[in-house]
N, C-alpha and C positions, 0 to 999 in steps of 0.2 A: 116905785125906784127899780131900776133896770140893773140888773146883775151884770158883773163885767170880768174879764180874766182876771181882776185881783184877785177871786176866790181862790184861784190856784196857790195863793201865798197864804192860806188861811188853815190852820190844823182841823177846823172844823169840816174843811173839805177836801185838801189837798191828799192824806194817806187815801180815803177814800176812792179818789179818782183814782190815784196811782196802783193801787189794787184790781181796781176794775180796767185798768189801762193793761196792768201786765196780764189779768187772765184772758182777757180779750186779744192779747197779743199771742197768748202761748197756746189759745185754741186754735185760733188761726193758723201760728206756726205749722201747728200739729195734723190740722186737716189739710192743709194746703202741701204739705209734705206727703201725707197717705194718698190724697186723691192723684197727686201727680205723679207718685209711686206705682199706682194701680195701674192709672191711665196710660202712663208712657212704657212702664217695664215689668210688668204683669200680665194685664190683658192686653188682647191683638185685636177686637172685634167690637165694631161701634154699636152694637146693641147692650153687650154686656158692660161696656163702659158707660153709656147712659144710665142702665140701669143700676150701675154699683154706684154710682154718685147720686141718685136718686134715693136709693137705699139707705147711703150715707147719712143724706140730710136728713131723712125720716127718722133714721135710727139716734141721730142727736136730739132731735125733738122730742122724740116719744117719753122720756122721762120728766119734761116739762108738765105733759098730760097726766101723768101717773103720781108725780109727787108735789105737784106744785100745791095743793091744798093744804098737805102737811106743812110745808115750807112758810105757808102765808099764817095758819097757825103759830108755829113758833117765832116767827120774826115778830109777830104781835105781840106775845106774850113773853117774850125772853129779850135779854139785852142783843140788839142786833151786831154789836160789835164783837161780842163774845163766839155767836153764829158764824161771824166771819173769819174769828181764827180757826174754827173746829173746821169749817170749809175748805180753808186753805191749805190745813195739815192734810186732808184726805185728798187734794191736788196733787202733792208729792207721791203718794202712793200710788195715784191713779196713771203717773207720768211714767212709774217704772215699769209698767206694762205695756204702756203707748212705744216706750223707747224701744222695749224687747221687740215690738211687733215692726216699727221701724227698720232695727237692725238685722234681723231674720227674715223680713220679706213675708212675714206672717198675716196675712187676710184676715183669719179668726180674732187673733191679738190687736191687730188693728181695730176692727170693730168693736171689739169689747172694751177697752179704752176710751174709744171713743162714745160708747152706751154711759159709760160711767163718767165721762166729762161731763155729759149732756145730764147726768144726776147731780154731778157739783154745780152746774149751773144751773137747775132747777131752785136749789135752793137759795144760790147765791142773788138770782135775779129779782125775787120780791123786795130784796135788802137794798139793792142798790138805788133804786129811786124812793122808796118808802120812808129811808132813812132821812132823804133831803130836806123834807119838811120840818124833821126835828132838829137838823143842826142848821138850816138857812133860814133868813128872813122871808117872809111872805113875798115880797118883791124879786126875791132874789132866786125862785125857785124854777121859774121858767129858764134864765139864764143859766144856772147849774144844771138842770136836767139837758138843755143845750150843749154844756160844756161835756158832761158826761156822755152824750151821746156822741159829739164829734171826736172826743178821746177815744171810745171806742172803736170808731172806723179809723181814726189813725192810728190805733194800735192793730186793725185788722188790716191798713194797708202795709204796716210793717211787717206784721208777721207773713202775710202772702207774698212779700218780696224776698223776705229770708228764706220762706218755706220752698218757694219757687228755685233759689238759686243755690242753696247749699246742698250736698249730699244727705242722703239718710242718715248716715251715721252721724254727723255734726249736727243734724235735728236733733236724735235722739238724745245727745249730750245739754242741747240746748233747752229743750222744754224740761228737763230736770234742775236746770240752774233757774229758769225764770218764775218754775213753780216755788220754789226754795226763796226767791225773791219776792215772790207773794205774800209767801207767810210771815216774812219780816215787814213789811209796809201793813198787813193786814192786823198785825199787832199794834199799829200806832192810830189807828182810828178811833177817836172818842167813842165812850161811852154813851149808848143810845138804848136806856132801860125803857119798859112799857110805858106808856103813858096813861094806863086805865085797867082796870080788872078785865080780864078775859075770860071766855068760858075754857071748860078743861079742853085738851087735844084731844080730836077725834082721830084716833090713828087707822082706822079703817079707811083705804085709798077710796074706793069707790064710793062709799056712802059720802065721805067728808069732801070729795071733788063735787058730785052732784049737790049737794047741800051748800056750797059755798057759790058754786056758779048762780044756782037759782036765788040764793040770798042777794047775789048782786045783780044779776042779770033782770031783776023784776024791775029795776029803777031806771025807766026810760032812758035818761040822759048816759049812764052808764052801760047800758044796753049798746046804746049808737055808738059810743066812743068803742066800746071794744068789738064790736060789730066791724068799724071802719080798721080798727088796727090789725083785725084778723083776716081781712081781705090783702091788707098790705102785706102782711107776714107770707102769708099763703102763695103770694104772687113772688114775693123774693125767694120762697123757696124754691120754686121751680125756675125761676131765673138762674139763681145761683148753682143747682144743680144741674144746669145745661152749660155753664161757661167752658169748663175743661172740654167735652165733647162737640161742642160748636166750634171751638178754636182749632180741634184736631182735625175733624171729620168734616166741615164744612169751609171754614176757613183755610184748612191745610196748610195749619202753621204750630209750629212749635211751642214746649213747656214756657219759653221767654213770652210767647205773645200772650198764654194763658196768665201767666204772672201779671203783665202789664196789664189786662182786663180786669182780673181782680183787683190789682192795686187802683184804676182808674175808678173803679166804682165805690172804694174805700173813700177816695179822696172827695169824691162828688157829695157823698153822704155827708161827710164832715163838714163840707162847705155848707151845704142847705140846712143842716143843723145849727149852723152860727149864724147864717144869713136870716133865717124865721124869727131868731130873736130881734135882730136888729130890726125887720118889719114889724113885728107885733109892739115893740118898745118893752118889752117885760110885761106883757097884757098876756095873760092865758086865755087864747081865743081861736076857734076852729074855722074861722072866717076864710082863709087861704087854702085849706085842705082839700076843698073840691077842685079847685084850680089845678094844684100840685098832682093829685091823682089825675086828671083828665091829659096834663102835660105827659106825664108818666105814660098813659095809654099811647098817645101821639108817636112819642119817641120808640116804644116798642115796637109799634105798628112799623113803623121806618125800618126798624133793624130787621124786624121780619120779610119786609119787602127785598132790600136791598140782599141777604142772606140767602134768602131764597134763588136767586137769580146767580149766585157767587159759581163762576167757573171752576170748574175739577183741573188742575194744569197737569194731574199725573205723576208729578216727580216727586221730590223729596220735600218734606215738611218746610215752609219757610220760617227763618228766623224773623226777629222782629224788624231787623231794617228791609229786609226784603219784603215782609208783609206790606208795611208803611208805603210802598213804593207801587202797590196792586191798586186798580181804580177801585176806588170805593171803599178803601180803608179808612181814611180818615170819617167817612160819613159813619163807618160802625164805630168808630172811636166817638166821635161828635155824639151818636145816639145814647151808647152807654153811659158818656157823662151826663147828658139831659137827664136818663132816666135817674140817675144816684142822685143827683141833686134835688130833682123834685120830689124825692123817695124821703130825703131826710126834711125837707120842708113839712113834709103832709106829715110823718109821726111824731116829731118832738113834741108840737102843741097838744096831741092827742095824749100822751104820756103824762105830760104836766097837767093835763085837765084830770086825769084819774087821781092825781096824788093830792089835790088842792081842793077838790071839792067832796071831798067823804072825811069824815072825820078822822082824827090822828091817827086813835087807837086801831082803826078798820084800814089805814093804806097799804099795808103790807098782804093782807089778804085780798083787797081789791085789786091790786097787783099778781096774786097768785091767780085769783079768777081770769084774768085778764091772759094769763099765760096759757091758764089750762084751755080756754077757747082759741089762743092763737096757736098752740101745739096743735090741737086736732085740724085745725083748719092747713096746717103747714104739713101735717103729716099725709093729709089727704091730698094735696096739691102735689107733695113727694111721690106717693104712690098711685097717683094719676098719672104725673109726668114718667114714673118707670113703666106702668102700663102701657103707655102709647109708644115708648120706645120700645119694649119688648114686642109690640104689635105691629112693629113696622113703621109707626110714623118717623119722621126725620126730625133732627132738633129745631130746623127753622118752624115746621108746623106747631111744635110744641111752644114754641113762641107764643102763639095764638091766646092759648090759655091767660097767660100773663095781660094781653089788652083786655080782655073781658073781666079778670078780675079786677084791675085797675080800674076799669068803668063802675064795676061793683063797688067799690071804696070810695069812690068819687058819690055815687048817690047816697050812700049811708052818711058820709060826712055832710054833706050837704043838708040832711036832716037834721043833724046835730047842729050845724052852725044856724039853722032857721029856729030851734027848739032852746038854743043856749045861749046865744049873742044878741 
């Protein structure tokens, strides 16, 4: 059976979907407001801006590396709905500091709140996928995963647009309001108690993380799926970090264009997330993943080509209307959209694969192990991009990292497809 948007009208799905939507919206409202504030109003140096964006990306992801093992153990051993309520309460406190950073233009406060939101997301992350097999029927899991992913990127779209067009003071108030709204919707998520007895929680971060990754990655099919997803998110971390510097310093455009680029990317991933469910007709399979990754590589390579030769007009930053009149502008737009659609088609079946090929009592820990490896790859990618920026490499040259990363993801996904489909 193929899951449909009718799930959005079911209590077993809608509260989780809404809570995830509001959380993703808030994350991206805050991150966009922060990045654009720093890029356009605090720093005035290309290398510092590129390095800050890469650092911010790495700082948000680092908690996934540190805390996912504990988060996965908690989620498998306790009621997942109760953990959601606790996490959503913490989000309100975190956003008090984030709002203060936006109001007072304090980079330390901004980064501290960003790291704390990463901690918040690292505990919510295993739940949002692991809870689906408990609340949905087997034939609905791929569709439900696609809806969650599409909703997430729809929220990213809205958060990106709003964070890019309203002033920092308004963003400060809004992030607090949305955090409170997420607390209310989180309370409506139906109970999801443990489905089996679980071992005692190991609270030693390093030991627990190593043990969890070792237990998961020794299974060949999970090793390949997690490896492919990790390449994807490393690529995404590098690409996302380059958006604002690419727009300002290469395309010579203002923050309306940066907002449009981020919004366009979100729309594309949402479309790809829904499209792949239609193509697979609800079947969990990696057969389209290798092609999707190669398509990503082609579009990013073309983006590198067109931006490498972009002329510097030497004047004021272009607004959106002026930018779209430049030769090659629509090619840039098309490339970004193509990368995003292919990305959505690539990653959704792999997440569904992780949650449907392991025992129900181990789903959260499997997702947590995936998050640990993903975060390590993303932090590595972000640090590599930051190092290249500080070493004098241009934004366009850094895009070549994305091309090679996408090719690596295609190779691993092809091995998974041959082994499991």
